[in-house]
Rosetta silent file (secondary structure, phi, psi, omega in degrees, C-alpha in Angstrom):
SEQUENCE: MTKIVNSRIVAMLMGAWIAYCAGVGNYGGAVFLLFFYSLMLWDLNTKKATGTGNTDGDK
SCORE:     score description
SCORE:     0.000 S_00000001
   1 L     0.000  -37.671 -178.318  171.171   21.568  -50.067 S_00000001
   2 H   -64.404  -40.412  178.671  171.359   17.909  -49.064 S_00000001
   3 H   -66.263  -33.460 -179.058  168.959   18.372  -46.173 S_00000001
   4 H   -72.020  -45.764 -178.714  166.470   20.165  -48.416 S_00000001
   5 H   -65.298  -40.331 -174.832  166.523   17.552  -51.171 S_00000001
   6 L   -90.375    5.956  179.521  166.292   14.628  -48.755 S_00000001
   7 L   -69.900  131.822  177.509  163.634   16.242  -46.589 S_00000001
   8 H   -69.489  -35.752 -179.691  160.426   14.206  -46.210 S_00000001
   9 H   -63.103  -46.765 -177.905  158.385   17.369  -45.674 S_00000001
  10 H   -63.662  -40.926  179.236  159.559   18.858  -48.942 S_00000001
  11 H   -64.199  -39.806  178.693  158.906   15.560  -50.761 S_00000001
  12 H   -68.214  -40.988 -179.107  155.428   15.386  -49.266 S_00000001
  13 H   -67.996  -39.783  176.393  154.577   18.954  -50.169 S_00000001
  14 H   -65.207  -40.083  179.492  155.843   18.553  -53.727 S_00000001
  15 H   -65.934  -40.304  179.073  153.928   15.297  -54.098 S_00000001
  16 H   -65.212  -39.237  179.558  150.723   16.949  -52.808 S_00000001
  17 H   -68.987  -38.508  177.435  151.227   19.917  -55.183 S_00000001
  18 H   -63.619  -42.786  178.344  151.887   17.543  -58.102 S_00000001
  19 H   -64.909  -36.195  179.855  148.713   15.598  -57.246 S_00000001
  20 H   -66.559  -48.575 -179.927  146.752   18.914  -57.048 S_00000001
  21 H   -57.548  -45.681 -179.543  148.185   20.018  -60.439 S_00000001
  22 H   -66.974  -36.045  178.070  147.310   16.675  -62.026 S_00000001
  23 H   -67.852  -34.514  179.664  143.815   16.771  -60.495 S_00000001
  24 H   -78.870  -25.033  178.927  143.130   20.231  -61.834 S_00000001
  25 L   107.123    8.235  178.234  144.510   19.283  -65.232 S_00000001
  26 L   -91.838   75.154 -176.551  147.635   21.429  -65.186 S_00000001
  27 H   -68.749  -21.503  177.442  150.032   18.723  -66.278 S_00000001
  28 H   -63.581  -40.486 -179.122  152.733   21.236  -67.230 S_00000001
  29 H   -69.392  -38.476  178.509  153.119   22.260  -63.626 S_00000001
  30 H   -67.388  -42.318 -178.395  153.283   18.666  -62.422 S_00000001
  31 H   -68.192  -38.794  179.302  155.854   17.673  -65.059 S_00000001
  32 H   -62.568  -43.767 -177.481  157.948   20.811  -64.294 S_00000001
  33 H   -66.530  -39.455  177.179  158.035   19.979  -60.552 S_00000001
  34 H   -65.315  -42.000  176.830  159.020   16.365  -61.249 S_00000001
  35 H   -62.018  -46.990  179.242  161.770   17.545  -63.638 S_00000001
  36 H   -60.703  -41.118  179.704  163.040   20.115  -61.155 S_00000001
  37 H   -70.438  -39.930  177.101  163.161   17.703  -58.256 S_00000001
  38 H   -63.553  -37.196  177.034  164.869   15.020  -60.380 S_00000001
  39 H   -63.243  -43.663  178.576  167.409   17.612  -61.521 S_00000001
  40 H   -63.201  -40.431  179.429  168.205   18.473  -57.880 S_00000001
  41 H   -67.673  -37.156 -179.906  168.615   14.764  -57.004 S_00000001
  42 H   -64.872  -46.180 -177.346  170.854   14.229  -60.042 S_00000001
  43 H   -64.523  -41.433  178.081  173.066   17.207  -59.070 S_00000001
  44 H   -60.614  -47.611 -177.570  173.294   15.923  -55.500 S_00000001
  45 H   -69.167  -31.464 -179.640  174.303   12.399  -56.591 S_00000001
  46 H   -68.074  -39.501  178.391  176.852   13.802  -59.074 S_00000001
  47 H   -67.975  -36.014  176.178  178.537   15.781  -56.306 S_00000001
  48 H   -66.678  -39.060 -173.864  178.639   12.697  -54.074 S_00000001
  49 H   -74.783  -39.346  179.877  180.137   10.516  -56.790 S_00000001
  50 H   -87.547  -19.640 -179.386  182.878   12.917  -57.818 S_00000001
  51 L    78.063  171.629 -178.383  183.566   14.355  -54.387 S_00000001
  52 L  -127.606  147.623  178.894  184.489   17.900  -53.634 S_00000001
  53 L    83.025 -165.004 -177.921  187.828   19.569  -53.250 S_00000001
  54 L   -90.480  104.728 -175.025  191.225   18.024  -53.820 S_00000001
  55 L  -110.599    4.860 -175.813  190.852   14.272  -53.272 S_00000001
  56 L   -91.191    4.175  173.453  193.832   12.985  -55.254 S_00000001
  57 L    90.958   -9.624 -178.187  196.288   13.348  -52.364 S_00000001
  58 L   -77.200  141.102  178.857  198.449   16.135  -53.826 S_00000001
  59 L  -122.057    0.000    0.000  199.180   19.032  -51.500 S_00000001
């Protein structure tokens, strides 16, 4: 998931599609893609901040 979210190709394709949607006048599609991508970034950053697994040292 990290590689997909941080991929420059995916960001470029999403940006091009958002520009196309905005150019055509379909602002709902552009806003949805921005929301979806920001949600993926937020989820990725939340997992980084909290860590995964047992990190408190108990075994």
